[in-house]
KEVOZA-333634 format. One record per residue (C-alpha): residue number from 1; residue in one letter; y, x, z. Coordinates in Angstrom, 1 decimal, always signed. Example, Ala and Ser with C-alpha at 12.3 -4.5 7.8 and 13.67 -1.06 7.14 Angstrom:
<nodes>
<node resi="1" resn="a" v="-4.5" u="+12.3" w="+7.8"/>
<node resi="2" resn="s" v="-1.1" u="+13.7" w="+7.1"/>
</nodes>
This chain:
<nodes>
<node resi="1" resn="x" v="-157.8" u="-116.4" w="-103.5"/>
<node resi="2" resn="x" v="-157.1" u="-114.6" w="-100.2"/>
<node resi="3" resn="x" v="-156.0" u="-117.2" w="-97.5"/>
<node resi="4" resn="x" v="-152.3" u="-117.0" w="-96.6"/>
<node resi="5" resn="x" v="-153.1" u="-116.5" w="-92.9"/>
<node resi="6" resn="x" v="-155.2" u="-113.4" w="-93.9"/>
<node resi="7" resn="x" v="-152.3" u="-112.0" w="-95.9"/>
<node resi="8" resn="x" v="-150.0" u="-112.5" w="-93.0"/>
<node resi="9" resn="x" v="-152.5" u="-110.8" w="-90.7"/>
<node resi="10" resn="x" v="-152.7" u="-107.8" w="-93.0"/>
<node resi="11" resn="x" v="-148.9" u="-107.4" w="-93.2"/>
<node resi="12" resn="x" v="-147.7" u="-104.3" w="-91.4"/>
<node resi="13" resn="x" v="-146.5" u="-104.9" w="-87.9"/>
<node resi="14" resn="x" v="-143.5" u="-102.6" w="-88.4"/>
<node resi="15" resn="x" v="-142.1" u="-104.7" w="-91.2"/>
<node resi="16" resn="x" v="-138.5" u="-104.9" w="-89.8"/>
<node resi="17" resn="x" v="-135.9" u="-104.6" w="-92.6"/>
<node resi="18" resn="x" v="-132.3" u="-103.6" w="-92.6"/>
<node resi="19" resn="x" v="-129.9" u="-106.5" w="-91.6"/>
<node resi="20" resn="x" v="-129.4" u="-109.0" w="-94.4"/>
<node resi="21" resn="x" v="-126.3" u="-109.2" w="-96.5"/>
<node resi="22" resn="x" v="-123.6" u="-111.3" w="-94.8"/>
<node resi="23" resn="x" v="-122.9" u="-114.7" w="-96.4"/>
<node resi="24" resn="x" v="-119.2" u="-114.7" w="-95.7"/>
<node resi="25" resn="x" v="-116.6" u="-112.9" w="-97.9"/>
<node resi="26" resn="x" v="-115.8" u="-109.3" w="-96.7"/>
<node resi="27" resn="x" v="-112.1" u="-109.8" w="-96.6"/>
<node resi="28" resn="x" v="-112.5" u="-112.9" w="-94.4"/>
<node resi="29" resn="x" v="-114.7" u="-110.9" w="-91.9"/>
<node resi="30" resn="x" v="-112.2" u="-108.1" w="-91.8"/>
<node resi="31" resn="x" v="-109.3" u="-110.5" w="-91.2"/>
<node resi="32" resn="x" v="-111.2" u="-112.3" w="-88.4"/>
<node resi="33" resn="x" v="-112.0" u="-109.0" w="-86.7"/>
<node resi="34" resn="x" v="-108.3" u="-108.0" w="-86.9"/>
<node resi="35" resn="x" v="-107.3" u="-111.3" w="-85.3"/>
<node resi="36" resn="x" v="-109.8" u="-110.6" w="-82.5"/>
<node resi="37" resn="x" v="-108.4" u="-107.1" w="-82.1"/>
<node resi="38" resn="x" v="-104.9" u="-108.5" w="-81.5"/>
<node resi="39" resn="x" v="-106.3" u="-111.0" w="-79.0"/>
<node resi="40" resn="x" v="-108.1" u="-108.2" w="-77.1"/>
<node resi="41" resn="x" v="-104.9" u="-106.1" w="-77.2"/>
<node resi="42" resn="x" v="-102.9" u="-109.0" w="-75.7"/>
<node resi="43" resn="x" v="-105.4" u="-109.3" w="-72.8"/>
<node resi="44" resn="x" v="-105.5" u="-105.5" w="-72.5"/>
<node resi="45" resn="x" v="-101.8" u="-105.4" w="-71.6"/>
<node resi="46" resn="x" v="-101.7" u="-108.3" w="-69.2"/>
<node resi="47" resn="x" v="-101.1" u="-107.4" w="-65.5"/>
<node resi="48" resn="x" v="-104.3" u="-107.3" w="-63.5"/>
<node resi="49" resn="x" v="-106.5" u="-107.1" w="-66.6"/>
<node resi="50" resn="x" v="-110.0" u="-105.9" w="-65.8"/>
<node resi="51" resn="x" v="-109.8" u="-103.1" w="-68.2"/>
<node resi="52" resn="x" v="-113.3" u="-101.7" w="-67.9"/>
<node resi="53" resn="x" v="-114.9" u="-105.0" w="-68.5"/>
<node resi="54" resn="x" v="-112.5" u="-105.8" w="-71.3"/>
<node resi="55" resn="x" v="-113.2" u="-102.5" w="-73.0"/>
<node resi="56" resn="x" v="-116.9" u="-103.1" w="-72.8"/>
<node resi="57" resn="x" v="-116.5" u="-106.6" w="-74.3"/>
<node resi="58" resn="x" v="-114.4" u="-105.1" w="-77.1"/>
<node resi="59" resn="x" v="-117.0" u="-102.3" w="-77.7"/>
<node resi="60" resn="x" v="-119.8" u="-104.9" w="-78.1"/>
<node resi="61" resn="x" v="-117.6" u="-106.9" w="-80.5"/>
<node resi="62" resn="x" v="-116.9" u="-103.9" w="-82.7"/>
<node resi="63" resn="x" v="-120.5" u="-102.7" w="-82.6"/>
<node resi="64" resn="x" v="-121.8" u="-106.1" w="-83.7"/>
<node resi="65" resn="x" v="-119.1" u="-106.4" w="-86.4"/>
<node resi="66" resn="x" v="-119.8" u="-102.9" w="-87.9"/>
<node resi="67" resn="x" v="-123.6" u="-103.1" w="-87.8"/>
<node resi="68" resn="x" v="-124.3" u="-106.7" w="-88.6"/>
<node resi="69" resn="x" v="-121.4" u="-107.6" w="-90.9"/>
<node resi="70" resn="x" v="-119.3" u="-104.7" w="-92.4"/>
<node resi="71" resn="x" v="-122.0" u="-102.2" w="-93.2"/>
<node resi="72" resn="x" v="-124.5" u="-104.7" w="-94.6"/>
<node resi="73" resn="x" v="-121.8" u="-106.0" w="-96.9"/>
<node resi="74" resn="x" v="-121.8" u="-102.6" w="-98.6"/>
<node resi="75" resn="x" v="-125.6" u="-102.4" w="-99.2"/>
<node resi="76" resn="x" v="-126.3" u="-101.7" w="-102.8"/>
<node resi="77" resn="x" v="-122.8" u="-100.3" w="-103.7"/>
<node resi="78" resn="x" v="-123.4" u="-97.3" w="-106.0"/>
<node resi="79" resn="x" v="-122.8" u="-93.8" w="-104.7"/>
<node resi="80" resn="x" v="-120.6" u="-91.5" w="-106.7"/>
<node resi="81" resn="x" v="-119.2" u="-88.1" w="-105.6"/>
<node resi="82" resn="x" v="-115.6" u="-89.3" w="-106.2"/>
<node resi="83" resn="x" v="-116.2" u="-92.9" w="-105.4"/>
<node resi="84" resn="x" v="-113.5" u="-94.5" w="-103.2"/>
<node resi="85" resn="x" v="-114.0" u="-98.2" w="-103.6"/>
<node resi="86" resn="x" v="-112.4" u="-100.5" w="-101.0"/>
<node resi="87" resn="x" v="-114.4" u="-103.5" w="-102.0"/>
<node resi="88" resn="x" v="-118.2" u="-103.8" w="-101.2"/>
<node resi="89" resn="x" v="-120.5" u="-103.9" w="-104.3"/>
<node resi="90" resn="x" v="-117.6" u="-103.1" w="-106.6"/>
<node resi="91" resn="x" v="-117.1" u="-99.7" w="-108.2"/>
<node resi="92" resn="x" v="-118.7" u="-96.8" w="-106.2"/>
<node resi="93" resn="x" v="-118.2" u="-95.1" w="-102.9"/>
<node resi="94" resn="x" v="-118.9" u="-91.5" w="-101.7"/>
<node resi="95" resn="x" v="-120.4" u="-90.9" w="-98.3"/>
<node resi="96" resn="x" v="-117.2" u="-89.9" w="-96.5"/>
<node resi="97" resn="x" v="-115.3" u="-92.8" w="-97.9"/>
<node resi="98" resn="x" v="-118.1" u="-95.2" w="-96.7"/>
<node resi="99" resn="x" v="-117.6" u="-93.9" w="-93.1"/>
<node resi="100" resn="x" v="-113.8" u="-94.0" w="-93.2"/>
<node resi="101" resn="x" v="-113.6" u="-97.3" w="-95.0"/>
<node resi="102" resn="x" v="-115.9" u="-99.1" w="-92.6"/>
<node resi="103" resn="x" v="-114.1" u="-97.8" w="-89.6"/>
<node resi="104" resn="x" v="-110.7" u="-98.7" w="-91.0"/>
<node resi="105" resn="x" v="-111.9" u="-102.2" w="-91.8"/>
<node resi="106" resn="x" v="-113.3" u="-102.5" w="-88.3"/>
<node resi="107" resn="x" v="-109.7" u="-102.1" w="-87.0"/>
<node resi="108" resn="x" v="-109.4" u="-98.4" w="-86.3"/>
<node resi="109" resn="x" v="-106.1" u="-96.9" w="-87.5"/>
<node resi="110" resn="x" v="-107.3" u="-93.8" w="-89.4"/>
<node resi="111" resn="x" v="-106.2" u="-91.8" w="-92.4"/>
<node resi="112" resn="x" v="-108.9" u="-93.2" w="-94.7"/>
<node resi="113" resn="x" v="-108.5" u="-90.8" w="-97.6"/>
<node resi="114" resn="x" v="-107.9" u="-87.7" w="-95.6"/>
<node resi="115" resn="x" v="-110.8" u="-88.3" w="-93.3"/>
<node resi="116" resn="x" v="-113.1" u="-89.1" w="-96.2"/>
<node resi="117" resn="x" v="-112.4" u="-85.7" w="-97.8"/>
<node resi="118" resn="x" v="-112.9" u="-83.7" w="-94.7"/>
<node resi="119" resn="x" v="-116.0" u="-81.6" w="-93.8"/>
<node resi="120" resn="x" v="-118.5" u="-83.7" w="-91.8"/>
<node resi="121" resn="x" v="-117.9" u="-81.5" w="-88.7"/>
<node resi="122" resn="x" v="-114.2" u="-82.4" w="-88.7"/>
<node resi="123" resn="x" v="-115.0" u="-86.1" w="-89.1"/>
<node resi="124" resn="x" v="-117.2" u="-85.9" w="-86.0"/>
<node resi="125" resn="x" v="-114.5" u="-84.1" w="-84.1"/>
<node resi="126" resn="x" v="-111.9" u="-86.7" w="-85.0"/>
<node resi="127" resn="x" v="-114.1" u="-89.6" w="-83.8"/>
<node resi="128" resn="x" v="-116.3" u="-88.4" w="-80.9"/>
<node resi="129" resn="x" v="-115.5" u="-86.6" w="-77.6"/>
<node resi="130" resn="x" v="-117.0" u="-83.1" w="-77.2"/>
<node resi="131" resn="x" v="-119.1" u="-84.3" w="-74.3"/>
<node resi="132" resn="x" v="-120.8" u="-86.8" w="-76.6"/>
<node resi="133" resn="x" v="-121.3" u="-84.4" w="-79.5"/>
<node resi="134" resn="x" v="-124.6" u="-82.5" w="-80.1"/>
<node resi="135" resn="x" v="-125.4" u="-79.8" w="-82.7"/>
<node resi="136" resn="x" v="-128.7" u="-78.9" w="-84.1"/>
<node resi="137" resn="x" v="-129.5" u="-75.9" w="-86.3"/>
<node resi="138" resn="x" v="-132.9" u="-75.5" w="-87.9"/>
<node resi="139" resn="x" v="-134.3" u="-78.4" w="-85.9"/>
<node resi="140" resn="x" v="-136.7" u="-81.0" w="-87.2"/>
<node resi="141" resn="x" v="-135.3" u="-84.5" w="-87.9"/>
<node resi="142" resn="x" v="-137.5" u="-85.9" w="-85.1"/>
<node resi="143" resn="x" v="-135.7" u="-83.7" w="-82.6"/>
<node resi="144" resn="x" v="-132.3" u="-85.1" w="-83.7"/>
<node resi="145" resn="x" v="-133.6" u="-88.7" w="-83.5"/>
<node resi="146" resn="x" v="-135.1" u="-88.1" w="-80.1"/>
<node resi="147" resn="x" v="-131.7" u="-87.0" w="-78.8"/>
<node resi="148" resn="x" v="-130.0" u="-90.0" w="-80.2"/>
<node resi="149" resn="x" v="-132.6" u="-92.2" w="-78.6"/>
<node resi="150" resn="x" v="-132.0" u="-90.6" w="-75.2"/>
<node resi="151" resn="x" v="-128.3" u="-91.0" w="-75.6"/>
<node resi="152" resn="x" v="-128.7" u="-94.8" w="-75.7"/>
<node resi="153" resn="x" v="-128.1" u="-97.7" w="-78.0"/>
<node resi="154" resn="x" v="-124.9" u="-97.7" w="-80.0"/>
<node resi="155" resn="x" v="-123.3" u="-96.2" w="-83.1"/>
<node resi="156" resn="x" v="-123.1" u="-92.5" w="-84.0"/>
<node resi="157" resn="x" v="-121.8" u="-90.4" w="-86.8"/>
<node resi="158" resn="x" v="-123.9" u="-87.7" w="-88.2"/>
<node resi="159" resn="x" v="-122.8" u="-84.7" w="-90.3"/>
<node resi="160" resn="x" v="-125.3" u="-82.7" w="-92.3"/>
<node resi="161" resn="x" v="-125.1" u="-79.7" w="-94.7"/>
<node resi="162" resn="x" v="-123.5" u="-81.7" w="-97.5"/>
<node resi="163" resn="x" v="-123.5" u="-85.3" w="-96.2"/>
<node resi="164" resn="x" v="-122.2" u="-87.7" w="-93.6"/>
<node resi="165" resn="x" v="-123.2" u="-91.2" w="-92.4"/>
<node resi="166" resn="x" v="-123.8" u="-93.4" w="-89.4"/>
<node resi="167" resn="x" v="-126.7" u="-93.4" w="-87.1"/>
<node resi="168" resn="x" v="-127.3" u="-96.8" w="-85.4"/>
<node resi="169" resn="x" v="-129.6" u="-96.9" w="-82.4"/>
<node resi="170" resn="x" v="-130.4" u="-100.6" w="-81.9"/>
<node resi="171" resn="x" v="-132.8" u="-99.8" w="-79.0"/>
<node resi="172" resn="x" v="-135.8" u="-100.5" w="-81.2"/>
<node resi="173" resn="x" v="-135.2" u="-97.7" w="-83.8"/>
<node resi="174" resn="x" v="-132.6" u="-95.4" w="-85.2"/>
<node resi="175" resn="x" v="-131.2" u="-96.3" w="-88.6"/>
<node resi="176" resn="x" v="-129.4" u="-94.0" w="-91.0"/>
<node resi="177" resn="x" v="-126.7" u="-96.1" w="-92.7"/>
<node resi="178" resn="x" v="-124.9" u="-94.2" w="-95.4"/>
<node resi="179" resn="x" v="-123.9" u="-94.0" w="-99.0"/>
<node resi="180" resn="x" v="-127.0" u="-92.1" w="-100.2"/>
<node resi="181" resn="x" v="-126.8" u="-89.6" w="-103.1"/>
<node resi="182" resn="x" v="-130.6" u="-89.7" w="-103.3"/>
<node resi="183" resn="x" v="-133.1" u="-92.1" w="-104.9"/>
<node resi="184" resn="x" v="-131.3" u="-95.1" w="-106.2"/>
<node resi="185" resn="x" v="-128.0" u="-93.5" w="-105.0"/>
<node resi="186" resn="x" v="-126.3" u="-96.4" w="-103.2"/>
<node resi="187" resn="x" v="-125.4" u="-97.6" w="-99.7"/>
<node resi="188" resn="x" v="-128.5" u="-98.2" w="-97.6"/>
<node resi="189" resn="x" v="-129.5" u="-98.5" w="-94.0"/>
<node resi="190" resn="x" v="-132.9" u="-96.9" w="-93.6"/>
<node resi="191" resn="x" v="-135.2" u="-95.6" w="-90.9"/>
<node resi="192" resn="x" v="-133.5" u="-92.3" w="-89.9"/>
<node resi="193" resn="x" v="-136.8" u="-90.6" w="-89.1"/>
<node resi="194" resn="x" v="-138.0" u="-90.9" w="-92.7"/>
<node resi="195" resn="x" v="-134.6" u="-90.8" w="-94.5"/>
<node resi="196" resn="x" v="-134.6" u="-88.0" w="-97.1"/>
<node resi="197" resn="x" v="-130.9" u="-87.5" w="-96.5"/>
<node resi="198" resn="x" v="-131.6" u="-86.5" w="-92.9"/>
<node resi="199" resn="x" v="-133.4" u="-83.3" w="-94.0"/>
<node resi="200" resn="x" v="-130.8" u="-80.7" w="-93.4"/>
<node resi="201" resn="x" v="-130.5" u="-77.2" w="-91.9"/>
<node resi="202" resn="x" v="-127.7" u="-78.4" w="-89.7"/>
<node resi="203" resn="x" v="-126.9" u="-81.7" w="-87.9"/>
<node resi="204" resn="x" v="-123.9" u="-82.6" w="-85.8"/>
<node resi="205" resn="x" v="-124.0" u="-85.9" w="-84.1"/>
<node resi="206" resn="x" v="-121.2" u="-87.7" w="-82.2"/>
<node resi="207" resn="x" v="-121.3" u="-90.9" w="-80.3"/>
<node resi="208" resn="x" v="-118.8" u="-93.5" w="-81.5"/>
<node resi="209" resn="x" v="-117.0" u="-96.3" w="-79.7"/>
<node resi="210" resn="x" v="-116.5" u="-94.2" w="-76.6"/>
<node resi="211" resn="x" v="-113.6" u="-95.0" w="-74.2"/>
<node resi="212" resn="x" v="-110.9" u="-93.0" w="-76.0"/>
<node resi="213" resn="x" v="-111.8" u="-94.5" w="-79.4"/>
<node resi="214" resn="x" v="-111.9" u="-98.0" w="-78.0"/>
<node resi="215" resn="x" v="-108.6" u="-97.6" w="-76.2"/>
<node resi="216" resn="x" v="-107.0" u="-96.6" w="-79.5"/>
<node resi="217" resn="x" v="-108.5" u="-99.7" w="-81.1"/>
<node resi="218" resn="x" v="-107.2" u="-101.9" w="-78.3"/>
<node resi="219" resn="x" v="-103.7" u="-100.4" w="-78.4"/>
<node resi="220" resn="x" v="-103.5" u="-100.1" w="-82.2"/>
<node resi="221" resn="x" v="-103.0" u="-96.3" w="-82.0"/>
<node resi="222" resn="x" v="-103.8" u="-93.8" w="-84.8"/>
<node resi="223" resn="x" v="-106.8" u="-91.6" w="-84.5"/>
<node resi="224" resn="x" v="-105.4" u="-88.4" w="-86.0"/>
<node resi="225" resn="x" v="-107.8" u="-86.4" w="-88.1"/>
<node resi="226" resn="x" v="-109.0" u="-83.1" w="-86.7"/>
<node resi="227" resn="x" v="-107.1" u="-80.1" w="-88.0"/>
<node resi="228" resn="x" v="-108.4" u="-76.6" w="-87.0"/>
<node resi="229" resn="x" v="-106.0" u="-74.8" w="-84.7"/>
<node resi="230" resn="x" v="-103.8" u="-77.8" w="-84.1"/>
<node resi="231" resn="x" v="-103.7" u="-79.3" w="-80.6"/>
<node resi="232" resn="x" v="-103.9" u="-83.2" w="-80.4"/>
<node resi="233" resn="x" v="-100.3" u="-83.2" w="-79.0"/>
<node resi="234" resn="x" v="-98.8" u="-81.0" w="-81.8"/>
</nodes>
């Protein structure tokens, strides 16, 4: 019998796994985050509030909730082209609905169904500012991941030829978190560099939780979906 210590020594160093499934009910986590959003909003409107520090605190709260609680709750939920489940691990969910549902449940006021059915390019334009959006055509996946690493830790949305999902740079690696139509066809969070779904002729990446998006979260404002030819003030 091989000694246990030897087996541990032979285990791969890079054995980090996706965050574990949360133990608390999903609805409870969503409700708690909404309560915190209201508390942040109250502080946001108080005279003399340090808004930059408060926004940064809110951003860290939302990032933690999405990456450590909301997205993990969906792991294993089956993918289906028309899937639009609103309950993790029940029914099925398409890639666009996964993105829009997680963001809605994180407290962002979005048109869940309309956004989910948009082309990935429009989803990125709805959520990310032009200055934090990057496009790649005919580039290797490694080039896309390198750009996300240079852009810093945080949450991103990535649009591909026929797919959309989240990229999460946790400072150690970049994860592709999405409702995958490949392999077992379910919601996964996997190494973006080796994710089969990242193979695409076109990639558009937008950084989420930037100041405008966070201000909308703090103020309870709607993030209107992008419509070609329509100005944001129309």
